[in-house]
N, C-alpha and C positions, 0 to 999 in steps of 0.2 A: 538529620537522623537523632534518636535518642537512647542513651545507654541505660540499661536496667540490670539491676542486681538479679541472683536467681530468685531471692524473696519476692522481687516486684514481678519478675516473670511468672511467678505462681499465681500472683495476684490477678496478672492479665490472662492466665488461663482458667483463672476461676470461675468455669462454666460448666453448666451441666453435662455437656456433650464430652468434654475432656474427662471429667471425674467418671463419667460413665465408662469410658474407653479404658481409664485407668484402673477402675474396679474388675473389669473383664479380664485385663492383662494379668492383674496381681492373682485372680482366681485360678487363671490357667498357668500360672508360673513362669510367663515370659517377660522379657525386658521389652517395653514399649517407647517410642520416640516421635514426636512430631519433628519434620524435617524441611529442609529444602526452601522453597519461595515463600512458605507460611511464617518460618521462622526469620528469613529476611525482611520480609515486609512488616514485622512486629517492630523492628529497630527502625525502619524507614518510615514507622506510624501511616502505613497504608492498609486500608481495609482490605480484607480477602475472605471469601467463603470457600476457597479451595483448599483443603488440608491434605497433606501426604504423611503418611503414618508409616514408620518402618518397625518391624517386630522381628526381633531375634528368636525366630522360630517360624510358624506358619501365618502369615499375614490373612489368609483367605479363612482359616479357623477363627482368627481374633474378630474379622468381619462377620463371620456366620453368628458368632456368641452375641456382638453388639446387635446385630439385627432381632435377634430372638429378644434381647432385653428390651429393645425399643418397640418391638410389636409394629402396630400398624402405622406407627409415626416414621417409619424407615423403607426404603427399597433398596434391596440387596442385588447387585450384578456380579457374577463371578467370572473372571476370564483365566481359565485353568491353565491354557498355554501359556500366558505370560506371568503365573504365579501371582497374579492380583485380584482385588476384589475391590468395588466400589459401594460406599452406603451412602444414599442420598436421604437426607433428614429433612422433614418437613420445616420451612423456614429459608431453604435455599443453600443449605450447607451441603457440600460434597466432599466425603473423606475418601482417600485412596489408601489401600492397605497393601503392602506388600512385605515380603520376607527379607531379612538381611541377606546380600548377596555378595559374592565376588564375581566379576566377569572377566573373561579373556576374548580376543577377537582374533580372526583370520584376516589376511591383508584385503582380501577382495569383497569384504562385507562388514556392515556396520551392526550386524546381528551378533551378539555376543554368545559364549558359552556360558551358561549360568550356574553357579554352585550355590549351595547354603553358605553363609559366612556369619561374620559378627558385625557389630556396629562400625568398627574400625574399617573393616573390608567394604561396608557400604559406603562410608564417608570417602573412602579412597576413589572409589568409582564416579564420585560427583565431578560435574564439569567444573565448577568453579567455587572458590574459596567461601565466596558469599553464599552460596547454595549448599554448602557442606555442614552447616551448622544443625544441630540437634537440641531439642528439648526434652528431657526425660519426663514420662507421664506416670510413671510407676509411683505409689503413694509415698514411699520413702525418698525418692529422689525428686518429687513432683517440682519442676521448674527449674531444674539443675540444668545449665548451659554446658553442652559438649561442644567444644571449638578445637579440634586439634590443629587446623590449619591458619589459625589467625584472620578467619573470616569477618569477625567483628572489627579487627583493625583495619581491613582493607574496606570494609563498608564505611567506616568513618573517614578514611582517606579517599574515598572514591575510585578505588583500584579493582579492576577485573582482572584475576589471576588464576591459574589452574591449581588444583592442591598438589599434584604430582608434575612429573615431566611433562611440559606442555606438548611436546613432539608426540609422547606416547597417547595423552589425551586426546589429541586432533587426529593422529593416524587411526586410531582405534574407532574412533567416531567422528567422522569429518563434518557432520551437521553441527558439531559443538564449534566450529569456526565461525559459522554464520549466528550462531546463539551468542558468541562471545562479543560480536561486532552490535548485536541488536541489544544484549543487556547493556553494552556501553552507551549506546543512542537512546536508550529508554530512561536510562538513569542519569545521564549525562556523566558518566564515569571515564577514567582514562584507562587505556589498555596497558597492563605492565609491559615494560620493554622486552623481556624474555618471551613471554607469551605472544605480544605481537611478532616478534621474530619467528617464531614457530607457525604463525600463520602464513606467512610468506613462504617458509619452506614446505609446508604441507599443503598448498592451494591446490595442487592437482590432484589431491585425493578427493577433492570435492566431485570428481566425475562419478563416484560411485553412488552419489546422493540421488533419490529420485527428483524430477522436476517439481511434484507436488510438495515435497519437503522444503526444497528450496524456495518456491513461490511463497508458502506460507510464512517462513521468515523474512523474506525480503519485503511481504505486504506489511509486516509488524514494523520493520524498519522505517517503511514508507508512512507509516501511522505515527510516528515519533513526533514530537513538538519541533524538531529541527532536524529533518529527514537528510540533509546534506551531511551531517556529521558521520552518520552511519555509512551512506554511500562513498563519501571520501574515505573513509577507513577501509571499506571493500576495496577501493581502487588502490589505496597504498600498499595493501598487503597481497594484491593480485587477483583476488576472488572476483571483482567486478568484471575483470577482462574475460573470465571463464563464463560468468553468467549473462552479461550484457555488452559484448565486445562493440557494438554499435555506438553505445554512448560513449565507451572510451575513445572511439576514434576523434571525437568532438575536441578532444584534449590536443589541438593541434593549431599554433599560429603561424601562418606564413607571411613572409613581407617581399614586396616586389615594388621596385621604383620608389622604395622609403614608405610604402603603405601597407599596413598591415591590418588584418581583420582581428576582431576580437576573440578570446578564447571562449568557445562556445560551450565547453564542457563547465567551466566554473561559472559561465552565465546561465546554464540550465539549472545548476544547484541553487543559485540565488532565486531563481523563478520558482522552483519547487518551494523553497522555504517561504516565499511570498505568499505561494497558494496556501501552504499548510498554516499561515496566519489566520488566513480569511476562510477556510473550510476544512471540515474533517472528512469530506467525500474523497474516499480511497481512490476512486477512478478519475476523479478530476485532477489528483495529484500524479496519477500515471500519465495524463494527458500532458501535465506540465512536465514531467520528465522525457517524455518522448517528442514534444512538440517540435524541437531543432534537430530530430534524428536524421533527417533528410538532407542536412547540409553537406556533410563531406560528398555525397554523391553529386550534389547540383553546384558546387563551387566551382567558379570560372574567375579569369581575369580578364577584364575590359579595359583597355588603354585609356578609355575616357572615365568609365564609371568606377575603375578599381575593382576590388573584390565584389562579386554578385553571388547571390544564392537563389537565383530564380525557380520558382516552383517548388522549393524544398518542402513545402507545406503539402503539396500534392504527393511529393515522392515519398515524403515522411508517413503521410497516410496509407500509401499502398505497402508499407514496411510493417505496420502495426500488426495485422494479423499473423505474419511469420513469426514475429516476437513472441505475441501472446500464445502461439501455437507451441513454441520452443519451451516457453516457461511454464506451460501447463496452467496458464491463466484462463479465464473463462471464455468461450468463443461465441459469446451470445450477445445480448444487447450491450453488454458491458463493455465489450470489445468495440462494438460499432459506434458507441459513445465516444470512446477514446479516439477513434479513427476519424470520426466527424470533428471532434475539437481539433484535432491536428490540422486536419485540412482547412478548417475554416479560421485558424489562429490568426492570420496575417489580415483577414478583412476589416475587424473593426480598427487595427492599426493604420491600414491604409485609408480607411475613412476619417480617423482623426487626424491624418497627417495633410490629406488634400482638402479639408473641409467639409463640414459635416451637411450633406444634403438629403432632403427628404427620401429622395428616391434611394439612394444608397443605403438609409437605415431601413427603409421598407423591404428591399432586397435581402438585406442580412436578417432581418427578422424573420421573413419567409423561409431562408435556408437553414437558419439555426433552430427555428421552432421553440418547442419549450426548453431547449437547452441555452437559450440566449444568456440568461444570466450566470450560468457557469462560464460560458464562453466569454463573457466580459469580464469575469473575475481572471481567468487565465490570461487574457490580453492586459489588464491593467496590471498584473503580476510580471509580464513580460517586459515592462518598461523598466530597465536597469541602467539607462543613460546615466553617466557621471556628469552630463551637462545639465545643471539644475533648470536653466531656463528652458530648454527643450522639454525635460521632463514634466516641467509645471504645465507648458502648452498642451502635452499630450494628455494630461490629467484634466484640465479645462475642456478640451474637445471630447475626451470621454464622458465627462458628466452631462455635457450637450447630449451625445449619443444616447446615454440613459435617459435623460429626460423625454426624449423623441421616442424610445422603445417604449417607456411606460405610457405615455399617450396613445400610442398605438395599441397596447395590450388592453388598456381600458376601453378602447372601442371594440374589442373583440376582432384582433388582427386575423384570425383564421377565416373569418367571414369576409373581412375587408380585402384580403390579398389573394384569394382563390378566386378565379374567375366564375362567374355563376353559369357559365357555359361550357359542359364538358366534353370529353373525347368523343363517347358514345353518341351525343347529339350532332357533332360534326361529322362523324361518319355517317348518320342517316342522312343528314342534310344534303352532304355531296356524293353520296354513293360510293364511300371510300372503305378499304380495309384497313386494319392497323398498318402504320407505316410512316415513312418519311413526311408526306404530305399533311397528314393529321398531325404529327408533331410539330410541323412549321405552323399550322394554323393556332394550335394550343400555345405555342410560345409566343406569338404575336398577340394574343389576348392576354397573357401573363404579364408579358413585358408592359404593355400599355396601362395595366392596372398597377404594376408595381412602380412604375414611373409617374402614377399619377395623371396620366394623360387624358384618360377618360373615367369617369365613375363606374364602380364595378355594379351596374345595371344593366338589365338585359337588352334593352331598346339600343344603348350606346355600344354594347360590346357586339351586337348582331349587325349593326351598320358596318363596324370596323371589320368584323369576320367577313362580310360579302365582299367589302373592298378588297382585302388581302385575297380572297379565292378568287376573285376577278383577275387579280394581277397573276395568279399562278394557272389561269386559264381554266378553272374550275367552275361548274354550274350548279348551283342549287336545284332542288326538286322544283 
């Protein structure tokens, strides 16, 4: 971060839009301040086009006057129920205006009772010290920083802290607990000890927050550079146990006859971070988070093999829709994509462990389809073994798998791997209705193509089809 004097802040705000807001506010005789994230990001040297402005008076009136001054260069939207207005300026700037206010809350709602207030009242209601700084826009004090809670010091020290009593801050609006962890994860800051203790004490208040709000903050944490930091903080304070108890159940290591399995919770966080280094795809990250979610239900002890997790991928895939539904995540193709990757994530590992055969790679590509590259990214991230020799062997085998996949894709795998005789033709040939017999004949052709036992050509497949039908006691026309 970089420290600025008031004079230097004035220079940074030496832009037509801020001078225009300043002139409008002075003409109306009201105090006007740029606040919140825009001020924070000035010191973090992060560009931002979203500007929040607090007016000690009517924010809507100032926004309307600004729109009149800017004319066709601006679009005004007024939200009277919330006492706010937005001005969008050509070039991408969005300015949110609100009147300074003080808030009070009832215990069963995060919707405050709002009254007009002073700048001090408005800063008191802010979530964190680093978001409670304000810079005056009025001409006489243009560029003056108002920082009553030491937000600048916390920004410099990398600390997330509430301006007032954190128990009051979080109890009033429990969504701030998720925002606390999200900011710490995004900025790689530490949460101040008293503030963190209040997260633990108020975790149960999260129940009054809508699933959509929780999902939005959770997705932002998932999209940070190191998402494990945010998820671990959620776990330490007890919020993750409310949001995603299935994930927390992975934090268990059992030992029997001197044999222990790995801690699948911390393994999952490592896999998630590995995927985050390779991809910014949010739902690939979700697949990484949920890839082992079925392990607690599938865990068994075998006297010979030790701990086993057979079919945990299949069980986990069945759990994905319920988790997405509860978290208000999209129940569309994105969910099906995550479900598919969870289901298939053991396949490339099995191929790499058993030896890379053409048949296995063809089957994998057939089942994964266009998501094959993401599946491979997930599986490579899943290799977290501390045995360097074993890890190196997996990586070499994965390299071979990728080579074979590239070769198949270049040859148009969709044409190569789908038999050129379809189900409708089979039904017509053998006077069949849709059912088990048709499925068996189709599967016979598909297996032959995938195993490369016959070329995907009509004559060869027709001969195989007739042979299989005869074994089943079916006669062609």
